[in-house]
C-alpha positions as CSV (number, residue, x, y, z in Angstrom):
1,M,147.4,147.2,79.5
2,L,150.8,145.5,79.5
3,K,152.0,144.1,82.8
4,P,155.3,142.5,83.7
5,I,155.2,138.7,83.8
6,D,157.8,136.0,84.2
7,V,159.0,135.1,80.7
8,T,158.5,131.4,81.4
9,L,154.7,132.1,81.6
10,I,154.4,133.0,77.9
11,K,151.6,130.7,76.6
12,D,151.9,131.6,72.9
13,N,153.5,129.2,70.5
14,A,156.9,130.7,69.6
15,F,156.6,129.4,66.0
16,D,153.4,131.3,65.5
17,L,154.6,134.4,67.3
18,I,157.7,134.7,65.2
19,A,157.1,133.2,61.8
20,N,153.4,133.6,61.3
21,D,152.4,136.6,63.4
22,W,155.7,138.5,62.9
23,F,157.1,141.1,65.4
24,L,158.7,144.5,65.5
25,V,162.4,144.7,66.5
26,T,163.0,148.2,67.9
27,A,166.1,150.0,69.1
28,G,166.8,153.5,70.2
29,N,165.2,156.0,72.5
30,L,162.1,158.2,72.1
31,D,164.1,160.9,70.5
32,S,165.6,158.6,67.9
33,F,164.5,155.0,67.3
34,N,163.6,152.7,64.4
35,T,161.5,149.6,64.2
36,M,161.3,146.9,61.6
37,T,159.2,143.8,61.1
38,A,160.9,140.5,61.6
39,S,159.8,136.9,61.1
40,W,163.1,135.1,61.9
41,G,164.0,134.5,65.5
42,A,163.9,132.2,68.5
43,F,163.4,132.1,72.3
44,G,165.4,129.8,74.6
45,E,168.0,129.4,77.2
46,L,171.7,130.2,76.8
47,W,174.5,130.9,79.4
48,S,171.9,130.3,82.2
49,K,169.8,133.2,80.8
50,K,166.5,133.4,79.1
51,I,167.2,134.7,75.6
52,A,165.6,135.9,72.4
53,I,167.3,135.9,69.0
54,C,166.6,138.1,66.0
55,F,168.3,138.6,62.6
56,V,168.8,142.0,60.9
57,R,170.4,142.7,57.6
58,P,173.1,145.4,57.6
59,V,171.3,147.3,54.8
60,R,168.3,147.8,57.1
61,Y,168.0,151.2,58.9
62,T,167.2,149.4,62.1
63,Y,170.7,147.8,61.9
64,E,172.3,151.1,62.8
65,F,170.2,151.3,66.0
66,T,170.7,147.7,67.0
67,E,174.4,148.2,66.6
68,R,174.5,151.4,68.7
69,E,172.2,150.5,71.5
70,E,172.7,148.1,74.4
71,F,169.0,147.2,74.5
72,M,166.3,146.3,72.0
73,T,162.7,145.2,72.2
74,F,160.6,142.6,70.4
75,S,156.9,143.6,70.2
76,F,154.3,141.1,69.2
77,F,150.7,142.1,68.1
78,D,147.3,140.8,67.5
79,E,146.2,140.2,63.9
80,K,144.5,143.6,63.6
81,Y,148.0,145.1,63.3
82,R,149.0,143.1,60.3
83,D,148.9,146.2,58.0
84,V,151.1,148.1,60.4
85,L,153.6,145.2,60.4
86,K,153.5,145.0,56.6
87,L,154.3,148.7,56.4
88,C,157.2,148.5,58.9
89,G,158.6,145.5,57.0
90,T,158.5,147.1,53.6
91,K,159.3,150.8,54.2
92,S,162.5,152.2,55.5
93,G,162.8,154.6,58.4
94,R,165.4,156.4,56.2
95,D,162.7,157.2,53.7
96,I,159.5,157.7,55.8
97,D,158.4,158.5,59.3
98,K,157.0,155.0,60.1
99,M,155.1,156.4,63.2
100,S,153.2,158.9,61.2
101,G,149.8,157.7,60.3
102,I,149.9,154.4,62.1
103,D,148.2,153.5,65.3
104,L,151.1,152.6,67.5
105,T,152.2,154.4,70.6
106,P,155.9,154.3,71.4
107,V,156.7,153.8,75.1
108,V,160.0,153.7,76.9
109,G,160.8,150.6,78.9
110,E,162.7,150.3,82.1
111,A,166.0,149.8,80.2
112,G,165.3,152.9,78.1
113,A,164.4,151.0,74.9
114,V,161.2,151.7,73.0
115,Y,158.3,149.3,72.6
116,F,154.7,149.8,71.7
117,E,151.7,150.1,74.0
118,E,149.4,148.3,71.6
119,A,151.5,145.1,71.7
120,K,150.1,141.9,73.2
121,L,153.6,140.8,74.3
122,V,156.9,142.7,74.7
123,L,160.4,141.4,75.4
124,E,163.0,143.9,76.5
125,C,166.4,142.5,75.7
126,R,170.0,143.4,76.6
127,K,172.3,142.4,73.8
128,L,174.7,139.6,74.7
129,Y,176.2,138.5,71.5
130,T,176.2,139.2,67.7
131,H,177.3,137.1,64.9
132,D,177.3,137.6,61.1
133,L,175.9,134.7,59.1
134,D,178.7,133.2,57.0
135,P,177.7,131.6,53.7
136,A,180.8,129.4,53.9
137,R,179.1,127.7,56.9
138,F,175.7,127.0,55.2
139,L,175.3,123.2,55.2
140,D,172.3,123.3,52.9
141,P,173.2,125.0,49.6
142,A,169.5,126.1,49.2
143,I,170.0,128.6,52.0
144,E,172.2,130.7,49.7
145,L,169.1,131.2,47.6
146,E,167.7,133.4,50.4
147,Y,170.5,135.9,49.7
148,P,170.5,136.9,46.0
149,Q,172.1,140.3,47.1
150,R,174.6,138.6,49.4
151,D,173.3,140.8,52.3
152,Y,173.7,138.2,55.0
153,H,172.0,138.9,58.4
154,R,173.6,139.7,61.7
155,M,172.2,137.5,64.5
156,Y,171.5,139.3,67.8
157,I,171.2,137.3,71.0
158,G,169.6,139.2,73.8
159,E,169.0,138.4,77.4
160,I,165.3,138.9,78.2
161,V,165.5,141.4,81.0
162,R,161.7,142.1,81.2
163,C,158.6,140.6,79.7
164,L,155.3,142.4,79.4
165,A,152.0,140.9,78.4
166,K,148.3,141.9,78.2
């Protein structure tokens, strides 16, 4: 069962949580939400706040929800949920009902945003800032290779308003 903890007590390695384990970025409410798998992000301190950062391409269905909503969640899972994360990262909520046929239970957090009961760690975040990645500012030309479609991510910086852990 998930319980509130101070975000500074997270013991997991952030590099593993984000890049290796992946996570679900979710925005919306129980009536209408979408989630997508992400593997780019960061945790830190900014403007005297504990923050989490994620990146979402404008072509993703989740983008509409992250733009509209004030809050979003980041849900991190044990390895046994790898297939669920693969599905949520390769299929669009525009095309399929991602919640149908997978073993995740959507729950509403204190801020009204959706997270998943099966997660081992959840960050509820209030959006503070967005910024579109600008290829003119890439200092390493190899980064442009990440964008053959020129669909540059939008960065979201969110204040971590609540952290839940198993």
